N, CA, C and O atoms as a Tinker XYZ file with bonds, in Angstrom:
   304  protein
     1  N     -6.576000   22.321000    9.277000    73     2
     2  CA    -6.185000   21.046000    8.724000    64     1     3
     3  C     -5.096000   20.450000    9.595000    63     2     4     5
     4  O     -4.281000   21.166000   10.177000    81     3
     5  N     -5.097000   19.152000    9.672000    73     3     6
     6  CA    -4.108000   18.441000   10.460000    64     5     7
     7  C     -3.505000   17.353000    9.597000    63     6     8     9
     8  O     -4.225000   16.548000    9.006000    81     7
     9  N     -2.196000   17.327000    9.523000    73     7    10
    10  CA    -1.533000   16.236000    8.801000    64     9    11
    11  C     -0.651000   15.494000    9.791000    63    10    12    13
    12  O     -0.116000   16.081000   10.731000    81    11
    13  N     -0.509000   14.203000    9.566000    73    11    14
    14  CA     0.292000   13.396000   10.481000    64    13    15
    15  C      1.649000   13.030000    9.915000    63    14    16    17
    16  O      2.398000   12.266000   10.524000    81    15
    17  N      1.963000   13.567000    8.767000    73    15    18
    18  CA     3.283000   13.378000    8.169000    64    17    19
    19  C      3.486000   14.473000    7.129000    63    18    20    21
    20  O      2.534000   14.916000    6.488000    81    19
    21  N      4.729000   14.902000    6.970000    73    19    22
    22  CA     5.038000   15.913000    5.968000    64    21    23
    23  C      5.092000   15.287000    4.585000    63    22    24    25
    24  O      5.116000   14.065000    4.442000    81    23
    25  N      5.110000   16.134000    3.577000    73    23    26
    26  CA     5.217000   15.665000    2.199000    64    25    27
    27  C      6.449000   14.764000    2.070000    63    26    28    29
    28  O      7.512000   15.078000    2.605000    81    27
    29  N      6.303000   13.667000    1.373000    73    27    30
    30  CA     7.378000   12.687000    1.167000    64    29    31
    31  C      7.809000   11.990000    2.456000    63    30    32    33
    32  O      8.914000   11.453000    2.530000    81    31
    33  N      6.942000   11.995000    3.470000    73    31    34
    34  CA     7.235000   11.321000    4.734000    64    33    35
    35  C      6.078000   10.364000    5.019000    63    34    36    37
    36  O      4.914000   10.749000    4.909000    81    35
    37  N      6.385000    9.141000    5.379000    73    35    38
    38  CA     5.342000    8.163000    5.672000    64    37    39
    39  C      4.942000    8.218000    7.131000    63    38    40    41
    40  O      5.781000    8.422000    8.009000    81    39
    41  N      3.650000    8.033000    7.386000    73    39    42
    42  CA     3.192000    7.823000    8.754000    64    41    43
    43  C      3.505000    6.366000    9.081000    63    42    44    45
    44  O      3.320000    5.490000    8.236000    81    43
    45  N      3.970000    6.102000   10.279000    73    43    46
    46  CA     4.412000    4.767000   10.643000    64    45    47
    47  C      3.230000    3.940000   11.149000    63    46    48    49
    48  O      2.610000    4.291000   12.153000    81    47
    49  N      2.922000    2.855000   10.463000    73    47    50
    50  CA     1.836000    1.964000   10.853000    64    49    51
    51  C      2.276000    1.091000   12.024000    63    50    52    53
    52  O      3.419000    0.637000   12.083000    81    51
    53  N      1.348000    0.866000   12.954000    73    51    54
    54  CA     1.698000    0.085000   14.133000    64    53    55
    55  C      0.764000   -1.084000   14.387000    63    54    56    57
    56  O      1.206000   -2.133000   14.855000    81    55
    57  N     -0.511000   -0.927000   14.091000    73    55    58
    58  CA    -1.481000   -1.974000   14.388000    64    57    59
    59  C     -1.898000   -2.689000   13.118000    63    58    60    61
    60  O     -2.075000   -2.067000   12.070000    81    59
    61  N     -2.052000   -3.999000   13.219000    73    59    62
    62  CA    -2.473000   -4.774000   12.058000    64    61    63
    63  C     -3.751000   -5.548000   12.354000    63    62    64    65
    64  O     -4.057000   -5.866000   13.503000    81    63
    65  N     -4.471000   -5.834000   11.309000    73    63    66
    66  CA    -5.646000   -6.688000   11.384000    64    65    67
    67  C     -5.183000   -8.076000   10.931000    63    66    68    69
    68  O     -4.882000   -8.281000    9.755000    81    67
    69  N     -5.128000   -9.018000   11.862000    73    67    70
    70  CA    -4.630000  -10.354000   11.561000    64    69    71
    71  C     -5.467000  -11.102000   10.546000    63    70    72    73
    72  O     -4.936000  -11.898000    9.771000    81    71
    73  N     -6.792000  -10.856000   10.537000    73    71    74
    74  CA    -7.662000  -11.548000    9.587000    64    73    75
    75  C     -7.454000  -11.037000    8.168000    63    74    76    77
    76  O     -7.406000  -11.818000    7.217000    81    75
    77  N     -7.332000   -9.726000    8.034000    73    75    78
    78  CA    -7.168000   -9.132000    6.707000    64    77    79
    79  C     -5.702000   -9.008000    6.302000    63    78    80    81
    80  O     -5.393000   -8.805000    5.128000    81    79
    81  N     -4.788000   -9.132000    7.291000    73    79    82
    82  CA    -3.364000   -9.000000    7.052000    64    81    83
    83  C     -2.996000   -7.635000    6.454000    63    82    84    85
    84  O     -2.216000   -7.539000    5.506000    81    83
    85  N     -3.587000   -6.581000    7.044000    73    83    86
    86  CA    -3.302000   -5.202000    6.626000    64    85    87
    87  C     -3.076000   -4.346000    7.870000    63    86    88    89
    88  O     -3.527000   -4.687000    8.964000    81    87
    89  N     -2.377000   -3.238000    7.687000    73    87    90
    90  CA    -2.215000   -2.284000    8.780000    64    89    91
    91  C     -3.527000   -1.543000    8.985000    63    90    92    93
    92  O     -4.184000   -1.161000    8.017000    81    91
    93  N     -3.910000   -1.339000   10.234000    73    91    94
    94  CA    -5.185000   -0.692000   10.519000    64    93    95
    95  C     -5.057000    0.695000   11.138000    63    94    96    97
    96  O     -6.032000    1.447000   11.155000    81    95
    97  N     -3.885000    1.049000   11.644000    73    95    98
    98  CA    -3.698000    2.404000   12.154000    64    97    99
    99  C     -2.213000    2.726000   12.241000    63    98   100   101
   100  O     -1.351000    1.848000   12.216000    81    99
   101  N     -1.953000    4.033000   12.345000    73    99   102
   102  CA    -0.573000    4.475000   12.500000    64   101   103
   103  C     -0.348000    4.931000   13.938000    63   102   104   105
   104  O     -1.281000    4.943000   14.741000    81   103
   105  N      0.871000    5.301000   14.257000    73   103   106
   106  CA     1.198000    5.714000   15.621000    64   105   107
   107  C      0.361000    6.912000   16.051000    63   106   108   109
   108  O     -0.091000    6.969000   17.194000    81   107
   109  N      0.147000    7.873000   15.147000    73   107   110
   110  CA    -0.644000    9.045000   15.503000    64   109   111
   111  C     -2.062000    8.645000   15.896000    63   110   112   113
   112  O     -2.580000    9.126000   16.904000    81   111
   113  N     -2.691000    7.780000   15.122000    73   111   114
   114  CA    -4.075000    7.387000   15.405000    64   113   115
   115  C     -4.209000    6.756000   16.784000    63   114   116   117
   116  O     -5.142000    7.065000   17.525000    81   115
   117  N     -3.287000    5.882000   17.125000    73   115   118
   118  CA    -3.319000    5.257000   18.438000    64   117   119
   119  C     -3.120000    6.262000   19.559000    63   118   120   121
   120  O     -3.848000    6.239000   20.551000    81   119
   121  N     -2.144000    7.139000   19.411000    73   119   122
   122  CA    -1.888000    8.149000   20.436000    64   121   123
   123  C     -3.010000    9.177000   20.513000    63   122   124   125
   124  O     -3.315000    9.689000   21.591000    81   123
   125  N     -3.630000    9.483000   19.363000    73   123   126
   126  CA    -4.738000   10.434000   19.352000    64   125   127
   127  C     -5.925000    9.870000   20.136000    63   126   128   129
   128  O     -6.578000   10.604000   20.878000    81   127
   129  N     -6.205000    8.593000   19.982000    73   127   130
   130  CA    -7.266000    7.960000   20.765000    64   129   131
   131  C     -6.979000    8.060000   22.255000    63   130   132   133
   132  O     -7.870000    8.388000   23.038000    81   131
   133  N     -5.753000    7.784000   22.648000    73   131   134
   134  CA    -5.357000    7.923000   24.056000    64   133   135
   135  C     -5.505000    9.365000   24.513000    63   134   136   137
   136  O     -5.988000    9.624000   25.616000    81   135
   137  N     -5.094000   10.295000   23.679000    73   135   138
   138  CA    -5.154000   11.722000   23.976000    64   137   139
   139  C     -6.598000   12.169000   24.228000    63   138   140   141
   140  O     -6.851000   12.947000   25.147000    81   139
   141  N     -7.528000   11.691000   23.430000    73   139   142
   142  CA    -8.930000   12.085000   23.579000    64   141   143
   143  C     -9.555000   11.567000   24.866000    63   142   144   145
   144  O    -10.488000   12.174000   25.393000    81   143
   145  N     -9.047000   10.451000   25.374000    73   143   146
   146  CA    -9.656000    9.829000   26.544000    64   145   147
   147  C     -8.892000   10.037000   27.851000    63   146   148   149
   148  O     -9.303000    9.525000   28.892000    81   147
   149  N     -7.796000   10.775000   27.810000    73   147   150
   150  CA    -7.020000   10.968000   29.035000    64   149   151
   151  C     -7.759000   11.852000   30.030000    63   150   152   153
   152  O     -8.418000   12.821000   29.653000    81   151
   153  N     -7.639000   11.505000   31.295000    73   151   154
   154  CA    -8.237000   12.330000   32.342000    64   153   155
   155  C     -7.414000   13.589000   32.527000    63   154   156   157
   156  O     -6.190000   13.560000   32.401000    81   155
   157  N     -8.077000   14.688000   32.825000    73   155   158
   158  CA    -7.421000   15.987000   33.011000    64   157   159
   159  C     -6.641000   16.401000   31.774000    63   158   160   161
   160  O     -5.641000   17.112000   31.877000    81   159
   161  N     -7.085000   15.966000   30.623000    73   159   162
   162  CA    -6.424000   16.314000   29.379000    64   161   163
   163  C     -7.015000   17.569000   28.763000    63   162   164   165
   164  O     -7.417000   18.490000   29.475000    81   163
   165  N     -7.067000   17.603000   27.459000    73   163   166
   166  CA    -7.485000   18.802000   26.754000    64   165   167
   167  C     -8.924000   19.191000   27.076000    63   166   168   169
   168  O     -9.258000   20.373000   26.995000    81   167
   169  N     -9.788000   18.243000   27.437000    73   167   170
   170  CA   -11.191000   18.556000   27.738000    64   169   171
   171  C    -11.309000   19.486000   28.939000    63   170   172   173
   172  O    -12.253000   20.270000   29.030000    81   171
   173  N    -10.357000   19.399000   29.855000    73   171   174
   174  CA   -10.389000   20.255000   31.039000    64   173   175
   175  C     -9.666000   21.580000   30.810000    63   174   176   177
   176  O     -9.574000   22.397000   31.726000    81   175
   177  N     -9.153000   21.800000   29.606000    73   175   178
   178  CA    -8.420000   23.024000   29.283000    64   177   179
   179  C     -9.204000   23.821000   28.243000    63   178   180   181
   180  O     -9.153000   23.493000   27.057000    81   179
   181  N     -9.927000   24.858000   28.661000    73   179   182
   182  CA   -10.738000   25.634000   27.716000    64   181   183
   183  C     -9.897000   26.426000   26.714000    63   182   184   185
   184  O    -10.435000   26.931000   25.729000    81   183
   185  N     -8.599000   26.543000   26.945000    73   183   186
   186  CA    -7.722000   27.293000   26.049000    64   185   187
   187  C     -6.992000   26.393000   25.052000    63   186   188   189
   188  O     -6.100000   26.854000   24.340000    81   187
   189  N     -7.366000   25.115000   24.997000    73   187   190
   190  CA    -6.708000   24.182000   24.079000    64   189   191
   191  C     -6.925000   24.624000   22.639000    63   190   192   193
   192  O     -8.036000   24.994000   22.258000    81   191
   193  N     -5.866000   24.587000   21.845000    73   191   194
   194  CA    -5.926000   24.958000   20.425000    64   193   195
   195  C     -5.337000   23.835000   19.582000    63   194   196   197
   196  O     -4.534000   23.036000   20.062000    81   195
   197  N     -5.742000   23.786000   18.338000    73   195   198
   198  CA    -5.189000   22.789000   17.428000    64   197   199
   199  C     -3.662000   22.875000   17.377000    63   198   200   201
   200  O     -2.991000   21.853000   17.234000    81   199
   201  N     -3.116000   24.068000   17.492000    73   199   202
   202  CA    -1.661000   24.217000   17.431000    64   201   203
   203  C     -0.968000   23.488000   18.590000    63   202   204   205
   204  O      0.231000   23.216000   18.516000    81   203
   205  N     -1.706000   23.172000   19.655000    73   203   206
   206  CA    -1.136000   22.422000   20.769000    64   205   207
   207  C     -0.789000   20.990000   20.384000    63   206   208   209
   208  O      0.037000   20.356000   21.042000    81   207
   209  N     -1.414000   20.471000   19.319000    73   207   210
   210  CA    -1.104000   19.122000   18.857000    64   209   211
   211  C      0.383000   18.971000   18.554000    63   210   212   213
   212  O      0.970000   17.925000   18.832000    81   211
   213  N      0.988000   19.993000   17.994000    73   211   214
   214  CA     2.395000   19.921000   17.598000    64   213   215
   215  C      3.291000   19.673000   18.811000    63   214   216   217
   216  O      4.260000   18.919000   18.727000    81   215
   217  N      2.968000   20.301000   19.925000    73   215   218
   218  CA     3.765000   20.104000   21.139000    64   217   219
   219  C      3.501000   18.741000   21.772000    63   218   220   221
   220  O      4.402000   18.157000   22.374000    81   219
   221  N      2.284000   18.231000   21.644000    73   219   222
   222  CA     1.931000   16.955000   22.256000    64   221   223
   223  C      2.397000   15.766000   21.409000    63   222   224   225
   224  O      2.955000   14.805000   21.941000    81   223
   225  N      2.170000   15.830000   20.100000    73   223   226
   226  CA     2.516000   14.725000   19.201000    64   225   227
   227  C      3.873000   14.990000   18.554000    63   226   228   229
   228  O      3.956000   15.340000   17.377000    81   227
   229  N      4.914000   14.822000   19.327000    73   227   230
   230  CA     6.274000   15.089000   18.864000    64   229   231
   231  C      6.776000   13.943000   17.980000    63   230   232   233
   232  O      6.223000   12.843000   17.985000    81   231
   233  N      7.814000   14.225000   17.238000    73   231   234
   234  CA     8.384000   13.224000   16.333000    64   233   235
   235  C      8.756000   11.937000   17.066000    63   234   236   237
   236  O      8.531000   10.842000   16.549000    81   235
   237  N      9.320000   12.061000   18.254000    73   235   238
   238  CA     9.738000   10.856000   18.974000    64   237   239
   239  C      8.560000    9.987000   19.395000    63   238   240   241
   240  O      8.747000    8.801000   19.669000    81   239
   241  N      7.342000   10.546000   19.454000    73   239   242
   242  CA     6.156000    9.758000   19.791000    64   241   243
   243  C      5.517000    9.118000   18.560000    63   242   244   245
   244  O      5.120000    7.953000   18.610000    81   243
   245  N      5.412000    9.857000   17.459000    73   243   246
   246  CA     4.669000    9.353000   16.295000    64   245   247
   247  C      5.553000    8.970000   15.110000    63   246   248   249
   248  O      5.063000    8.414000   14.127000    81   247
   249  N      6.842000    9.259000   15.194000    73   247   250
   250  CA     7.814000    8.942000   14.146000    64   249   251
   251  C      7.461000    9.578000   12.799000    63   250   252   253
   252  O      7.772000    9.033000   11.740000    81   251
   253  N      6.818000   10.721000   12.859000    73   251   254
   254  CA     6.553000   11.569000   11.699000    64   253   255
   255  C      6.294000   12.971000   12.237000    63   254   256   257
   256  O      6.175000   13.161000   13.448000    81   255
   257  N      6.206000   13.945000   11.348000    73   255   258
   258  CA     6.030000   15.335000   11.760000    64   257   259
   259  C      4.567000   15.750000   11.628000    63   258   260   261
   260  O      4.051000   15.893000   10.519000    81   259
   261  N      3.906000   15.939000   12.765000    73   259   262
   262  CA     2.519000   16.409000   12.784000    64   261   263
   263  C      2.533000   17.897000   12.471000    63   262   264   265
   264  O      3.373000   18.641000   12.979000    81   263
   265  N      1.606000   18.322000   11.639000    73   263   266
   266  CA     1.557000   19.712000   11.235000    64   265   267
   267  C      0.107000   20.199000   11.277000    63   266   268   269
   268  O     -0.809000   19.456000   10.924000    81   267
   269  N     -0.098000   21.425000   11.701000    73   267   270
   270  CA    -1.419000   22.037000   11.755000    64   269   271
   271  C     -1.385000   23.314000   10.936000    63   270   272   273
   272  O     -0.468000   24.125000   11.066000    81   271
   273  N     -2.384000   23.486000   10.097000    73   271   274
   274  CA    -2.494000   24.706000    9.288000    64   273   275
   275  C     -3.917000   25.218000    9.346000    63   274   276   277
   276  O     -4.862000   24.443000    9.497000    81   275
   277  N     -4.065000   26.513000    9.225000    73   275   278
   278  CA    -5.402000   27.097000    9.152000    64   277   279
   279  C     -5.921000   26.918000    7.730000    63   278   280   281
   280  O     -5.176000   26.502000    6.843000    81   279
   281  N     -7.186000   27.228000    7.513000    73   279   282
   282  CA    -7.750000   27.082000    6.175000    64   281   283
   283  C     -7.105000   28.039000    5.192000    63   282   284   285
   284  O     -7.226000   27.848000    3.982000    81   283
   285  N     -6.430000   29.052000    5.676000    73   283   286
   286  CA    -5.709000   29.977000    4.812000    64   285   287
   287  C     -4.289000   29.510000    4.550000    63   286   288   289
   288  O     -3.487000   30.277000    4.018000    81   287
   289  N     -3.954000   28.282000    4.906000    73   287   290
   290  CA    -2.636000   27.673000    4.719000    64   289   291
   291  C     -1.538000   28.392000    5.469000    63   290   292   293
   292  O     -0.376000   28.342000    5.065000    81   291
   293  N     -1.884000   29.056000    6.547000    73   291   294
   294  CA    -0.891000   29.724000    7.384000    64   293   295
   295  C     -0.523000   28.786000    8.519000    63   294   296   297
   296  O     -1.402000   28.355000    9.265000    81   295
   297  N      0.741000   28.463000    8.667000    73   295   298
   298  CA     1.203000   27.562000    9.733000    64   297   299
   299  C      0.966000   28.199000   11.091000    63   298   300   301
   300  O      1.123000   29.409000   11.252000    81   299
   301  N      0.591000   27.390000   12.060000    73   299   302
   302  CA     0.383000   27.871000   13.436000    64   301   303
   303  C      1.609000   27.665000   14.270000    63   302   304
   304  O      1.616000   28.010000   15.452000    81   303
């Protein structure tokens, strides 16, 4: 499981839809899209693990605390 904010913490919205006048994504979503498409990124690293998200998506980048847990609720 992946969360983009801790309990009682808001994910920070950054993009808006001008026609609907609503937020359409948060900082994590935008950075995650960039992360998926970067050259020489995780696709070229066969040892990439979900726990690596924590090191890549730091608080100063997404303004919330990204957290990864296994299905057994054990923190990585």
